[in-house]
C-alpha positions in Angstrom: 90.8 115.1 113.1 92.3 111.9 113.7 91.2 108.2 115.3 92.5 106.0 117.5 91.8 102.5 119.0 90.3 102.3 122.7 92.5 100.0 124.2 91.8 96.7 122.4 88.2 96.9 121.8 88.6 97.8 118.6 86.7 100.8 118.4 88.1 104.0 117.2 87.6 107.4 119.1 88.8 110.5 118.0 91.9 112.0 119.5 90.0 114.3 121.6 87.3 112.9 124.4 84.3 115.8 125.0 83.6 116.4 128.6 80.1 117.5 129.7 80.6 118.6 133.3 79.6 121.6 132.4 76.3 120.3 130.9 73.4 122.0 133.5 75.7 123.8 135.3 78.3 126.5 133.8 76.7 126.0 130.7 73.2 126.0 130.3 71.0 124.1 127.8 71.4 126.0 124.8 75.1 126.5 125.2 75.7 123.2 126.1 73.9 122.6 122.8 75.9 124.9 120.8 79.3 123.3 122.0 77.8 120.0 121.2 77.1 121.1 117.8 80.9 122.1 117.3 82.5 119.6 118.4 80.6 116.9 116.2 81.2 119.5 113.5 84.5 119.1 114.6 85.0 115.1 114.3 84.7 114.3 118.1 82.7 111.3 118.3 84.0 110.5 122.1 81.7 111.7 124.9 82.1 111.4 128.7 79.5 112.2 131.6 79.0 111.2 135.2 75.9 110.6 137.3 76.7 112.9 139.4 77.7 116.2 137.1 75.0 118.5 138.3 73.0 115.6 140.1 72.3 114.4 136.4 71.2 116.9 134.9 74.7 116.7 132.6 73.5 113.1 131.6 70.1 114.3 130.8 71.3 117.2 128.9 73.7 114.9 126.7 70.6 111.9 126.5 68.4 114.9 124.7 71.4 115.4 122.5 72.3 112.5 121.2 69.0 110.9 119.8 68.9 110.5 116.5 72.5 109.6 115.8 73.6 107.5 119.1 74.7 105.0 117.2 77.2 107.3 115.6 78.7 107.7 119.5 81.0 106.2 121.7 79.8 107.3 125.3 81.0 107.2 128.2 79.4 107.7 131.9 80.6 107.5 135.9 79.1 106.1 139.3 80.3 106.0 142.4 79.1 109.2 144.2 75.7 109.5 146.0 73.3 111.7 144.7 70.2 110.0 146.6 69.5 109.9 150.2 69.9 106.2 151.1 73.2 105.1 153.1 74.0 102.6 150.3 73.0 104.6 147.6 77.2 105.6 146.7 80.3 103.1 146.5 81.6 100.6 143.7 79.4 97.7 145.5 77.6 95.6 143.2 74.7 96.7 144.5 75.0 100.2 144.1 76.5 99.7 141.0 73.9 97.6 138.7 70.9 100.2 140.6 73.0 103.1 140.0 73.3 102.2 136.1 69.3 102.3 135.3 69.5 105.8 136.2 72.0 106.8 133.9 70.6 104.8 130.8 67.2 106.4 131.6 68.8 110.0 132.0 71.0 109.2 128.8 67.7 107.6 127.2 70.2 104.7 125.7 70.0 101.2 126.1 73.8 100.7 126.8 76.7 102.5 127.9 79.7 102.0 125.7 82.0 102.8 128.5 81.4 102.7 132.6 83.7 103.8 134.9 84.0 103.4 138.8 84.4 106.8 139.6 87.0 106.5 142.3 88.3 103.8 144.2 86.1 102.3 147.0 88.1 101.6 150.1 85.0 99.6 151.5 84.3 97.5 148.6 86.6 94.5 147.7 88.0 95.4 144.3 86.4 91.5 143.4 83.0 92.6 144.0 83.1 95.7 142.1 84.4 93.7 139.1 81.8 91.6 139.6 79.4 94.2 139.5 80.7 95.4 136.3 80.5 91.7 134.8 76.8 91.6 135.6 76.1 94.8 134.1 78.4 93.6 130.6 76.4 90.0 130.5 72.9 91.9 131.0 73.9 94.5 127.9 73.4 97.2 129.5 77.4 98.0 129.8 80.1 97.2 127.0 83.5 98.0 128.5 83.9 98.2 132.5 87.2 100.9 133.0 88.0 102.8 135.8 88.9 106.6 137.0 90.9 108.2 139.4 92.6 104.1 140.5 96.0 103.7 141.2 98.1 102.0 139.0 98.1 98.7 141.7 94.2 99.0 142.0 93.4 98.8 138.3 96.2 95.9 137.6 94.6 93.9 141.0 91.1 94.5 139.0 92.5 93.3 135.6 94.5 89.8 137.0 90.4 89.1 138.8 88.7 89.5 135.7 91.5 87.4 133.7 91.2 84.4 136.1 87.7 84.5 136.2 87.0 85.0 132.8 85.4 88.3 133.4 85.3 91.4 130.7 87.9 93.0 131.1 89.1 96.8 131.6 89.5 98.6 128.5 90.0 102.4 129.8 91.4 104.4 132.5 91.1 108.1 133.4 93.9 109.6 135.4 94.7 113.2 136.0 97.2 114.7 133.6 99.0 117.7 133.0 102.3 119.2 132.9 101.4 120.3 137.1 100.3 117.0 137.6 102.4 114.0 136.1 102.1 111.6 138.7 100.7 109.2 136.4 103.6 108.9 134.0 105.5 106.9 137.2 102.9 103.9 137.3 99.5 104.2 135.4 100.5 105.3 132.1 102.8 102.5 131.9 100.2 100.1 133.5 98.1 101.0 130.9 100.2 100.4 128.3 101.5 97.2 129.4 97.9 96.1 129.3 96.7 97.8 126.8 94.1 100.0 128.4 93.5 103.2 126.7 93.8 106.4 128.8 91.4 109.1 128.8 93.7 112.0 131.3 91.1 115.0 132.2 92.3 118.3 133.3 94.9 118.8 130.8 95.0 122.4 131.0 95.5 122.3 134.6 91.7 123.4 135.3 93.2 126.7 133.7 96.0 127.0 135.6 98.3 126.4 132.4 96.0 129.4 130.7 98.1 131.7 132.7 94.7 133.4 133.6 95.6 132.8 137.1 98.4 135.6 137.4 97.8 138.5 139.8 94.4 138.5 141.3 92.6 136.9 139.0 89.7 135.0 140.0 88.2 131.4 139.3 87.7 127.9 140.5 91.3 127.4 141.6 90.8 130.1 144.0 87.0 130.0 145.1 86.7 126.4 145.5 88.0 124.0 147.7 89.3 121.2 145.8 90.7 123.0 143.2 92.2 125.0 145.9 93.6 122.1 147.1 94.5 120.0 143.8 96.5 123.1 142.5 97.6 125.4 145.4 101.1 124.4 145.5 103.4 127.2 144.7 105.4 125.9 142.2 102.7 124.9 140.4 102.3 128.6 139.6 105.6 128.9 138.7 105.9 126.4 136.1 102.4 128.0 134.7 103.9 131.2 134.5 107.0 129.4 132.9 105.2 127.8 130.4 103.0 130.6 129.5 105.7 132.7 128.8 107.3 129.7 126.8 104.1 129.3 124.5 104.3 133.5 123.7 107.8 132.9 122.7 107.2 130.6 120.2 103.5 131.8 118.9 101.9 129.0 120.7 98.0 129.1 122.3 98.7 128.0 126.2 95.6 125.6 126.6 95.5 124.6 123.3 99.3 123.3 123.6 98.1 122.0 126.7 96.1 119.1 125.4 98.4 118.2 122.8 101.1 118.2 124.9 98.7 115.5 127.4 98.0 113.8 123.9 101.0 113.2 122.7 102.2 110.6 125.5 102.5 107.6 123.5 100.1 105.8 126.3 97.1 108.4 126.1 93.9 107.6 123.4 92.1 111.4 124.1 92.7 113.8 126.3 89.2 114.9 127.9 88.7 118.7 126.7 85.6 120.6 129.0 84.3 124.1 128.2 81.9 126.6 129.7 81.0 128.1 126.6 82.0 128.1 122.7 84.8 131.0 122.6 86.7 128.9 125.3 85.5 125.2 123.7 87.5 126.8 120.3 91.3 127.0 121.7 90.6 123.4 123.3 89.4 122.1 119.7 92.5 123.8 118.3 95.1 121.5 120.1 94.8 119.2 117.1 96.5 121.7 114.8 99.4 122.2 116.9 102.6 120.8 115.3 103.4 118.6 118.8 107.1 117.1 117.8 109.0 114.8 120.3 111.4 117.7 120.6 108.9 120.5 121.7 107.4 117.9 124.2 110.2 117.3 125.4 111.4 121.2 125.8 107.8 121.2 127.4 108.3 119.0 129.9 111.0 120.3 131.4 109.6 123.5 132.6 107.8 121.1 135.3 109.0 118.6 137.7 109.6 115.5 136.4 107.8 113.1 139.4 110.2 110.4 140.8 110.6 106.7 139.8 108.4 104.2 141.2 111.6 103.1 143.2 112.8 106.4 144.2 115.9 105.9 143.0 116.5 109.2 141.7 120.4 108.4 140.8 119.0 105.7 138.4 116.8 108.5 136.6 119.7 111.1 136.0 121.9 108.3 134.5 119.5 107.3 131.9 
């Protein structure tokens, strides 16, 4: 396991981040504990969760597992979703963010969150109000580094500009979706992050399992049974790319899941892809990504199997001329 600096924090994190969305859901407590031990044994010190994952149970399980070595870990969580029946118990208003973090700290059994993500952009709340809420939490010592997830490049840049103008703690991490079949982040999010020295920990680097090849034919799974994932990965061209990709991996003697994660992690803007699993067998393939020899040549070969998103200006003739 290698380690990288997280944004401009000076903090070193493992080249993989372990996401605990399955804790308390697809993975019961015993399975969660077994996976936690496996990733710690592999050298992972970076963990990602959210208050909405299984209605807070993910945080609770992770909180129990980290006891006794909390200071060895870099811990992230997210707030935005409504997890209790109150009109204002949602979004990224200063009021809600400050209220929600206290519940997160209690579930995680810790006195601070290393990285707090605003989970999604809240169109009802001005960005300045959300950033002031994060600043209040930093000043209170409850959060060390502010971050955003699923925010566009312009929204993130606007937040950074406001923070710098007000001398507030600056965004240090962003968490976009990124994989061979979801490359929109390459257009503006990743260049923006590089320009600002913001760490990037993308989720779903294996396309929620699409790039494993298991969805060919009539196979079932969340891409077919979950409306959100069906909408996210339902376009026919994505399945065509996945089929070409899995065939390529077979020809090269590469595991498709391990290689997909290594491919995402090899982008120069990426700090650590987030891996997740429902069980130990599934986890092994993700952990093996650190052993994939992802050369620039191999990365380009794989990239050529998918659609390159158009440039931000949409001047395709200039992109082709480069």
